[in-house]
N, C-alpha and C positions, 0 to 999 in steps of 0.2 A: 465038535462042540470047541475045543476049546480053541481051532481054526477059526471058528468063529469068534468068540470070543476077542483072542489076537486083533479082529475084523473094528469087530466094538471101543475097545480098544484106543486100537490104532485113528480112530476113526474119532474119539472124544479130543487125542492128544491135539491133532489137526486140528480139530473147530476149535479149541480151546488156545493153539497157536494162533491164531486164525481172527480172533477175537483180541486175546494180546495184543497184536500188528492194528489191528484196527485200531484200540486205544492207545498203541503210541502214536499211529499216524494223528490221530486230536489231538491227543498234547502236542505234537509237533507244527501244527497248523494253528492250535490257540498259540502256542508262541513267538509266531511264525506269518501269521494272519490271522489269528484272532484278536483280542484286546491288546496286545505287542503293534500289531502293526496298526492300526488307534493313535496307539501313543505316538508311532512312528510321525504317522499324520499330522500330529498335533506338533512337531518339534515342527514341521516342515513347515505347517502353517503361521506358526509365529513369524519368522523371519519375513515372509510373501507379505504378511501384512505392512510391516516397519516399511516392506518397499515400494506400496502401493500408495503408503503417507504420502515419506518425502515424494516422488511422484507428483504427487497432491500437491503435494505444498512450493515442486517448482515450477504443477501450470499455472498458481496462483500467482507467482513474486514474478512470471516472465507475462501473465496478462498487466499484469501493474504496470510493467516497463513498455510494453507494446505502447497498450490504448488511453493514454493520455485521456486524466480528467481536469473536473475543476475543483475547488477547497474554499472553502468558505472558514475565514480566518479569525481569530478573536482579535478588537484594536483599542487602543485606549487614548483618549484625548490626552493630550501635553499640555494644557488646563483642566485640571478635572474640577477648579468652583470656576472658572468662567463659563458664560452663558452664551455658547456661540450662534449666531444667529441661522446657521448652515446647522442640523443637524444629520451624523450621521448611522444608518441602521444596518450599516454588514459593508464586510471586504472579501470579494473573488479574487482567488488565484485560477489563471489557467495560465497555459497546459501544469499541470500536480501531476505527480514531485514535477521540478525546475530544470528542464532542461539548458545548461551553455549552450551559447553560437545557437540559439534560438532566441523567439520575440517571446518573452512574456507580458499579459497579460492582465493590471489590476484593477478590476472594477469597482467601484465605491458607488454605492447606492445613499443617497442620503436627500434632505427639507431643505425644503429652506421656507418662510410666513415671507418673504417679499422676493418681486420678479427683481432677476439678475437681465444685465442687458452684456455682461463679459468680464473679464480678469483675467488673474493668473494661477496658474497653477503652478506649484511652488514644489520641488522632490529634492526630498536629502536623502543618503543614502549612506549609513556605517555598520564599521563591521567589527564585531567583538568592542561596539564604541569608540573604536576612531572614525572618523568620517573620510569619505572613499569619494564619493561622487556626488555632484547636487546639478540640480537645474531646473528655469523658470518657464515655463508653455505657457500658451495661451488657452485659457479658460474653453473658449468658442472651439479650438481644434479638439477637442477630447470630449463635446455633448455639446447637442445642439442648444444654440441661442437665439434667438433671444430664452432667457430661462424662466418658464413660467411659476406663481406658488402651487408649492405643493410638492410632490416626488420625483427626482432628477437623477439622473446617474452620469458619474466622470466613469468612465476608463483610460488608462494612463497604460502606454505599451513602451515597452524596455524591450532592448539586445544586449544579453547580459554576454559579455568577453567569454571567448573558449578557456581562458586564462585561470578563469574567477579562481579565486582561492577559497576550497571548502570551509565551512563553519554556521556560524550564525550571523544573518544580517537585518536591519532594523530601520526601515524605514518609514522616512517623515512626511506625510503631502499636507501644505498649508493650500487651502484656497482664500484666491484675494480678490477685494472688489474691483471695479475702477479703479477707483483713489489708489488700490494698495492698503486697504483697512480688509485687516482679516475677518474673514468670514469662520476658518474652522481652524481644525489641526487638527491629526492625528498619526498614531505611530502603529505600526503591524510589527512584526519579525517573519524570515522565511527562511532556510536554511537550504543552502548546497552542499551535496553529500562527496565523500570521498572518490568514490567512482567515478561520479561523477566530472570530478579536477583532473585524475588520471586519465580519461578518454579526450577530457580537451585539451594536457599536453600531447599526447601521442597526435593526436588530430591538425595540434598547429605546425 
């Protein structure tokens, strides 16, 4: 009987030890693979989200540089109180952003209430208010003549020098008839960034 009691007692001790061991194992797993593991994954997830966000921003910037687009810019009449014979409805710059060393087109959409057989387009460019460039060209070289009553467009193209300094520019455009009478006059701004300037110096 004593031998049997000792055997039973030993069996109970072994069973209790195994239960404690299993309990310890569960605690260890909980610390390393349970909620603790979830916290570790959360900590790893935060920097990964930041990396993905940065990659997305870089991709958008690369597309904006690689794929040129057009840009409709605001404009003002040179004399807001004057009733011009030609009314301008919009100005579009293409390609945009402007790249030095390449041709940039400025397209002006306008309306005339009388037919035009010809005239001139006078361009003046200022850099931070200082005159830097001017040109007078044939109106019929930039649009189809004669111009009928109604809507028409004038597209002026200019090759910007590779060493043009960065900053803000103002372009003044005037249209004149064959007698050099002013038909309209508008002003609008465009800019050249610093990185374009540095690239232009490297290429020159």
